[in-house]
C-alpha positions as CSV (number, residue, x, y, z in Angstrom):
1,M,14.9,3.0,-11.0
2,D,17.4,5.8,-11.6
3,R,18.9,7.1,-8.3
4,R,18.5,10.8,-9.4
5,K,14.8,10.3,-10.0
6,F,14.4,8.7,-6.6
7,L,16.3,11.5,-4.9
8,A,14.2,14.1,-6.7
9,S,11.0,12.3,-5.6
10,V,11.9,12.6,-1.9
11,G,13.2,16.2,-2.1
12,G,16.9,15.6,-2.5
13,A,19.7,13.9,-0.6
14,T,19.3,16.1,2.4
15,A,15.7,15.2,2.8
16,L,16.5,11.5,2.3
17,A,19.2,11.7,5.0
18,A,16.7,13.1,7.5
19,M,14.3,10.2,7.0
20,S,14.1,7.2,9.3
21,A,15.0,3.8,8.0
22,S,11.3,2.8,7.5
23,E,10.5,6.1,5.8
24,K,13.4,5.6,3.4
25,A,12.2,2.1,2.5
26,D,8.6,3.2,2.1
27,A,9.7,6.1,0.0
28,L,11.6,3.8,-2.4
29,E,8.7,1.4,-2.8
30,Q,6.4,4.3,-3.4
31,A,8.7,5.8,-6.0
32,M,9.1,2.5,-7.8
33,S,5.3,1.9,-7.8
34,E,4.7,5.4,-9.2
35,E,7.3,4.8,-11.9
36,L,5.6,1.6,-12.8
37,D,2.2,3.2,-13.0
38,S,3.7,5.9,-15.2
39,I,4.8,3.2,-17.7
40,V,1.9,0.7,-17.5
41,V,-1.3,2.0,-19.1
42,K,-4.1,2.3,-16.5
43,P,-7.6,3.7,-16.4
44,Q,-7.8,7.5,-16.3
45,L,-8.3,8.2,-12.6
46,C,-8.4,11.6,-11.0
47,T,-6.6,11.2,-7.7
48,T,-5.6,14.2,-5.7
49,Y,-3.7,12.4,-2.9
50,G,-0.6,14.4,-2.0
51,Q,-1.6,17.6,-3.7
52,E,-1.8,20.7,-1.5
53,G,-4.6,23.2,-2.0
54,P,-4.1,27.0,-1.9
55,P,-3.2,28.6,1.4
56,I,-6.1,29.5,3.7
57,Q,-6.7,33.3,3.7
58,R,-8.0,34.7,6.9
59,G,-9.9,37.9,7.6
60,I,-11.6,38.2,4.2
61,K,-15.1,37.6,2.9
62,R,-15.3,34.1,1.3
63,D,-17.0,33.4,-2.0
64,K,-16.2,29.7,-1.8
65,Y,-16.6,27.0,0.8
66,F,-14.2,24.4,2.2
67,M,-14.5,21.0,0.7
68,M,-17.0,18.7,2.4
69,G,-18.6,15.6,0.9
70,H,-17.8,14.1,-2.5
71,D,-14.9,15.8,-4.2
72,P,-15.9,16.4,-7.8
73,R,-12.4,15.9,-9.0
74,L,-12.6,12.2,-7.9
75,P,-14.6,9.4,-9.3
76,R,-17.8,9.2,-7.1
77,M,-18.0,6.2,-4.9
78,S,-21.2,4.2,-4.8
79,D,-23.4,4.1,-1.7
80,K,-22.1,0.7,-0.8
81,P,-18.4,0.7,-1.9
82,T,-16.7,-2.6,-2.5
83,L,-13.0,-3.5,-2.4
84,I,-12.8,-3.7,-6.2
85,E,-14.3,-0.2,-6.4
86,F,-11.6,1.1,-4.2
87,Y,-9.0,-0.4,-6.5
88,K,-10.6,1.3,-9.5
89,K,-11.5,4.7,-8.0
90,R,-9.2,5.4,-5.1
91,F,-6.0,3.3,-4.8
92,G,-2.9,4.6,-6.6
93,S,0.1,2.4,-7.6
94,V,-2.1,-0.6,-8.0
95,Q,-0.1,-2.4,-10.6
96,H,2.6,-3.4,-8.1
97,M,0.0,-5.1,-5.8
98,L,-1.7,-6.7,-8.8
99,Q,1.6,-8.0,-10.1
100,S,2.5,-9.3,-6.7
101,A,-0.7,-11.3,-6.4
102,R,-0.3,-12.6,-9.9
103,L,3.2,-13.8,-9.1
104,A,2.0,-15.5,-6.0
105,R,-0.7,-17.3,-7.9
106,I,1.8,-18.4,-10.6
107,N,4.0,-19.7,-7.8
108,G,1.1,-21.9,-6.7
109,L,0.6,-20.3,-3.3
110,P,-2.7,-20.7,-1.3
111,E,-5.5,-18.3,-2.1
112,K,-5.2,-16.6,1.3
113,T,-1.5,-15.8,0.5
114,V,-2.5,-14.5,-2.9
115,L,-5.0,-12.2,-1.3
116,A,-2.4,-11.0,1.2
117,C,-0.1,-10.1,-1.6
118,L,-3.0,-8.3,-3.4
119,L,-3.7,-6.3,-0.2
120,H,-0.2,-5.8,1.2
121,D,0.3,-2.1,0.1
122,I,-3.2,-0.7,0.1
123,S,-2.3,1.8,2.7
124,V,0.5,3.1,0.5
125,G,-2.0,3.4,-2.4
126,G,-4.8,5.0,-0.6
127,L,-4.2,6.2,2.9
128,I,-0.7,6.6,4.4
129,R,2.8,5.4,3.5
130,M,4.7,5.4,6.8
131,D,4.3,2.1,8.6
132,H,2.0,1.0,5.8
133,G,2.1,-2.7,6.9
134,Y,0.5,-1.8,10.3
135,W,-2.1,0.6,8.7
136,G,-2.9,-1.9,6.0
137,A,-3.4,-4.7,8.5
138,Q,-5.8,-2.5,10.5
139,L,-7.7,-1.6,7.3
140,V,-8.5,-5.2,6.3
141,A,-8.6,-7.0,9.7
142,P,-12.4,-7.0,10.0
143,Y,-12.8,-8.5,6.6
144,V,-10.1,-11.2,6.2
145,D,-8.8,-14.1,8.2
146,E,-6.5,-13.2,11.0
147,E,-3.6,-14.8,9.3
148,I,-3.9,-12.5,6.3
149,A,-4.0,-9.3,8.4
150,W,-1.1,-10.6,10.5
151,A,1.0,-11.3,7.4
152,I,0.3,-7.8,5.9
153,K,1.5,-6.2,9.2
154,Y,4.7,-8.1,9.6
155,H,5.8,-8.1,5.9
156,Q,6.9,-4.5,6.6
157,S,9.6,-5.5,9.1
158,L,10.6,-8.8,7.4
159,R,11.5,-7.1,4.1
160,F,14.6,-5.7,5.8
161,Y,15.9,-9.1,6.8
162,A,17.2,-11.8,4.4
163,D,16.2,-15.5,4.7
164,P,18.2,-17.3,2.0
165,D,16.8,-20.7,3.1
166,V,13.4,-19.7,1.6
167,G,14.7,-17.6,-1.3
168,Y,14.6,-14.1,0.1
169,E,17.7,-12.0,-0.2
170,Y,18.1,-8.5,1.2
171,P,17.0,-6.2,-1.7
172,E,20.0,-4.7,-3.6
173,A,17.9,-1.6,-4.1
174,Y,18.1,-0.9,-0.4
175,I,21.9,-0.9,-0.6
176,R,21.9,1.3,-3.6
177,Y,19.5,3.9,-2.3
178,F,20.1,3.8,1.5
179,G,23.7,2.8,1.7
180,P,25.5,-0.2,3.3
181,D,25.1,1.1,6.8
182,F,21.4,1.3,6.7
183,V,19.9,0.0,9.9
184,P,16.1,-0.3,10.7
185,E,14.7,1.1,13.9
186,P,14.6,-1.1,17.0
187,Y,10.9,-1.7,16.7
188,V,11.3,-3.0,13.2
189,A,14.0,-5.4,14.3
190,A,11.9,-6.6,17.3
191,D,8.9,-7.2,15.1
192,A,10.9,-9.1,12.5
193,E,12.4,-11.3,15.3
194,Y,8.9,-12.0,16.6
195,A,7.6,-12.8,13.2
196,R,10.3,-15.2,12.4
197,N,9.2,-17.4,15.3
198,H,5.5,-17.2,14.6
199,K,3.4,-20.0,13.1
200,W,2.4,-17.6,10.2
201,Y,5.9,-16.6,9.4
202,M,5.9,-18.0,5.9
203,T,2.7,-16.2,4.9
204,A,4.3,-12.9,5.7
205,R,7.6,-14.0,4.2
206,Q,5.8,-14.9,1.0
207,I,4.6,-11.4,0.7
208,T,8.2,-10.1,0.7
209,I,9.3,-12.8,-1.8
210,N,6.5,-11.9,-4.2
211,D,6.8,-8.2,-3.4
212,V,10.4,-7.4,-4.4
213,Y,10.1,-8.9,-7.9
214,S,6.7,-7.3,-8.8
215,F,7.8,-4.2,-10.7
216,D,7.6,-5.4,-14.3
217,P,6.6,-2.6,-16.8
218,N,5.8,-5.3,-19.4
219,V,3.0,-6.9,-17.4
220,T,-0.4,-5.4,-16.9
221,V,-2.9,-7.0,-14.5
222,E,-6.5,-6.2,-13.8
223,I,-8.2,-6.4,-10.5
224,E,-11.0,-8.5,-12.1
225,D,-8.4,-11.3,-12.4
226,F,-8.8,-11.8,-8.6
227,E,-12.5,-11.3,-8.3
228,D,-13.0,-15.0,-7.4
229,I,-10.4,-15.0,-4.7
230,I,-11.7,-11.7,-3.3
231,G,-15.2,-13.2,-3.2
232,R,-14.1,-16.3,-1.3
233,H,-11.7,-14.7,1.2
234,F,-12.7,-11.0,1.6
235,R,-15.9,-10.4,3.7
236,Q,-17.5,-7.6,1.9
237,P,-19.9,-5.8,4.3
238,E,-23.5,-5.5,3.0
239,E,-23.5,-1.8,4.1
240,G,-20.4,-1.1,2.0
241,L,-16.8,-0.4,3.2
242,G,-16.8,2.6,5.3
243,Y,-20.4,2.3,6.5
244,D,-20.5,-0.9,8.4
245,N,-19.3,0.4,11.8
246,S,-16.3,-1.9,11.8
247,P,-13.1,-0.8,13.8
248,S,-11.6,0.4,10.5
249,A,-14.7,1.9,8.8
250,H,-13.4,5.4,9.5
251,M,-10.3,4.6,7.5
252,W,-12.2,3.6,4.5
253,R,-14.4,6.7,4.8
254,T,-11.2,8.8,4.8
255,M,-10.4,7.4,1.4
256,I,-14.0,8.0,0.2
257,F,-13.8,11.6,1.3
258,P,-10.0,12.3,1.3
259,N,-10.2,16.0,1.0
260,N,-12.9,16.9,3.5
261,F,-11.9,19.9,5.6
262,L,-13.1,18.3,8.8
């Protein structure tokens, strides 16, 4: 990715300098994912994430109401939304996640690890970018094995730390974009150290290994390619995501109704 394009995407060098280490890394991954999606042909989706509406005018008679309920600019979700439906109607920057899962499957990794790669950036694509590993883990925790959610959470910190013994080098892009003196926050370092000594370390590490190489504009992957793995390892609630009263149901509803005023 061109450095000038990246700087423009975050608001310039001054804005980049004001970001924390995690915010810089998340911004880079988001910019790379968006660039990939601008190259790879994908379904025509109307997503308004990140777009600001007109300023609220006070003290005047209104002839329009604030947004509540289904946003007509977005594809309408079904009454019982599925994970695949979110990939098609809500998540942005999906090609990176799909390519990551594809690479993991090509590399012969277990299906649970493939699913972890498929899900690792869903927070970036649909909810929030900062600390996306933590948010993403909370999103899927009620529906996947604990190991998968754990791996999604800790891939965020492990990506900053090389492990040549298993084939993961510190991304050169981080040096180019953030400089050689880039240092993650203490909580990131602490989580990475904890993860390195955990029994599920390699599951999280495999996300980083299959993550950094998954920006190929010449490859297009469809979510249906993983329908079988999702069916075996993602516990789709009968009521639909967002309506099953799970600890993360409200997060899925936020993506169903992303522009509600309240």
